[in-house]
C-alpha positions, 0 to 999 in steps of 0.5 A: 500499500505504502508502495502504490502511494508513491507511485501515484496511487490514491490511498482507500477511503478505509485508510485515510478515514478517522473517527473525530472526537469533540474534547472540551477545552472548559466546563461550559461550552457555549459555541463550537471553538470551545470544542477541541476535535481530536483523532487518531491516524491510520498506521499507513498514513503514519508510515507515509507521513514519516517518509514524506517528512524525513525527505523534506526534513534534511532540505530545511536547514537551507530553505528557512531562514534562521529567524525560525527556530522551530522544527529545523535540525540543529537549531534551538528555540533558547538561542531564539529567547535568548536573543529576543531578550538583547533585543528588548533591551533595545526598546528603550531607543527612541527616534524622531519616528517614535519609539520601539514597539514589539508585536507578538502575532499569534495564528488561530488554528495555524494548522487547521486553517492552512490553504492547500492551494498556498502551500503547493503554491510555495512548493513549487516556487521553493522548487520542488518537483511536481511528482513530490508536490503531488505525494503531499497534496496526496497525502494532506487532502485525502482525509475523510472524518466521521463524528463520535457522539455518544460513542456512536459514528455519524456523518462521512466527510472529506477536510477542505483545508488544513493539516493534521496536527501531531502529524510527523510531517505537518510541523515540516509543511506549515514552517515551509509555508510560514517561511512564506510570511518570513520572506515578505517581512524581510522585504518590508525591512528594504521599504525606504519608508518603513522604520527598523527596530532602533537598535546600536549601530552595529547590531545586526538588524533583525525585524522578526524571530519565530518559532511554529506559528508564534512569531515576535516582529520588532519595529518602530511605532511609526504610522507608516512602519505599522501599516506596512507590517499590517499590510504584509499581515492582511496579504498573508492571511488572505493568501494562506487562509491563516487569521492573526488572533487578535484576543492572543497578540499583543503590542508590548511599548517601552514604558511612556513618561507619566506626562506622556500617558495622561497627554495621550489618555482621556480620563476615561482612558485613565479610568481603563488603564488602572482598572485593566492594567495597573490594578491586575499588576499586582493580582499574582503577588497578592494571591500569594502574599500578604504585603503590608498595608502601607504598601498598598496604601502606597500603590492607592496613592499613585492610582489616585494621583495619576487619576486625578492629575494625568501624571504619577508626579503632578498636583491635582484636586482630588474630589474624591477619596480613592475609598469612594472611587473603589465603590460600585457605580450604584454606590457612588464610585466608578468601579475601581477595585481596592486591592485591600478588598481583593487581597482579601477575596485572593486569600478567600480562595486560599481558605477555600481550597484548604478547607476543600482539597487535600495537597501537600500544602494544606496537610503541612499547614493543618499540621503545623498550626491545627495540630489540638483545635479545628481550623475553624475555632484555632485562634490567630496569635501566631503564625506566618503572615500568610496563615494570620490572613487566612484566619482573617478570611475565615472570620468572614467567610466560613460560614458561606462554605456548606457541606452537602450531606451525603455519607454524613462524612462532615464534622458534626461541630465544626463545618456548616452542614446545616445552612445556618454555621457551625453548630458549635457557634450556634450551641449556648454554652450551657448545652456544652460539646460532646466530644464523642461525637465527630461526624454527622453520621454520628448521630444517625441510627438505623439510617434514619436520625437519632432523634433523642440524641440531636434533642438531647445535644441541641436547643429544641429549635435547631433539633427540629431544623434538623429532622424537617429540613436535612435528609439523614445521611446514607453510607452508601453515599459519596463523602459530603461535599463542599459548596460555596454558597454565594454562587447558585453551582457551588463553585468558588469564584474570586468574584463573589468572595471580592463582592461579599467581602468588600466595604460597602455603601448604601446604593442609590438610584440617583448614583446609577442615573450618573452613568448614562450609556454612550455618554462620554467617560469625561462627563460621567467623572465630572458628575462624580466630581460634582457630587462629592464637591462641598455642601451646597456649592459646586467648585467649577473645574473650569476657573475654581470659583464657587457656585451656588447649587440648586441639585435636581436630585439632591433630594435623592441622598440621604445626606443633603450636604453632598448633593449629585449631579446639577441640572444645566442652567442652575449654577448660579455665582454666589455672591 
């Protein structure tokens, strides 16, 4: 069969046919892009593919430029990584053309979208014989699929583009096609209107590096140069069937000065920058380290200075405190998040993992701090800063961890299996704690609740609640399962923990009225400035004069000294 294929015969469909299995990429599948199709190739297909690969791979070092380090024998990706780091050190260099910029390009489903027509054109342009091109085309185009659904095969269809990822020859064919993009970028580098990446005079000029379908492009950030690069990428997309993944691709500029950022961004833009960039940078650190309060307060001051004055070092009037800005819109803020609240939410997740999952870390911490007392009641007088922060969050969220009774493995006194909280905190002191009862199943008798025992240990209202609301555990069931009561599905989320533990204020309808859809961010923030001005007057930012305020929405606030927003034409100069 293998010899017949190389002699020009087509492989039968029974050999090239395979079943596709759709594996979900995440728990909740909403679109086909959330599914990953997986299939196994026929053994004969793999043999043929390996033979073609071995014939092609020996030509790659002479055909593929040195800027591609993937799947070429004798080349090491580590060298390209080191080279990238060396080039990045020059990103601070800038000329009249503008600052340097680095573009990280990622292709969407690179192997699956490859055009067969473009592949044959590239092979022909390189100089391969028509016979070899025919062998390659016959190998990649003659593929038939069926889809396995609930264990049964459905459909019988042929692919129209793409190469099989994991196939021996696929990576070789792909980098041959990607070489076309590499050469086009080299051609752009010779364009008189293109400004290359600013480096030292004696440094070799490098405008891109690649590893398989991932590419890094180095350029100046002037409009003409970036447009030339985009023209090349668009032409490559149209010819090859590839598509740049804009969600995974990225752009990196050397940091601008604070004043430059302030000039480029409006107040709404600064709000977006703070929310989505500046506040997200310390997230990984806050999930593993409990920094001192003065560190977080210092970050808050920097955020506030940048937001109100357009630059970190600038000075300007702060129309509202940072704590106020960190409130949700309906509570009078802008929607920033206090890093204190974020740290509590992240450590709440750490406490959830400690209570619900077995790991080396949780076992070590439990043995170190909870050897004599249960973790629910252990005092936080000593321990590391991580442990003390966890116990602080324990006091806030432990009662939100509900243990769904199945087998009755939950701790009777120290775990919230009733939905009311741990019984240890609900039982009056005069009842005492029966230390002979450890788990919930210890108060059952022949598959039913031990009524006498419950009324003996618990107040009457608690005992009646358990008998009426909770089914007795069964030894045939699985272990009791933890549920996060703040989420309908029972899974822990940092978002719900943040919303539960954050500092709150009273919501007011009038606050929501300020934030109008499609309204300019500057006007909305201006409204916040007016809302937080001094009582009975309005401090006009344009001329810094105090004006009387006849506020239409003033009556909707509980505190008359903080008017919300002034209607047009109701400001009068204060006499």
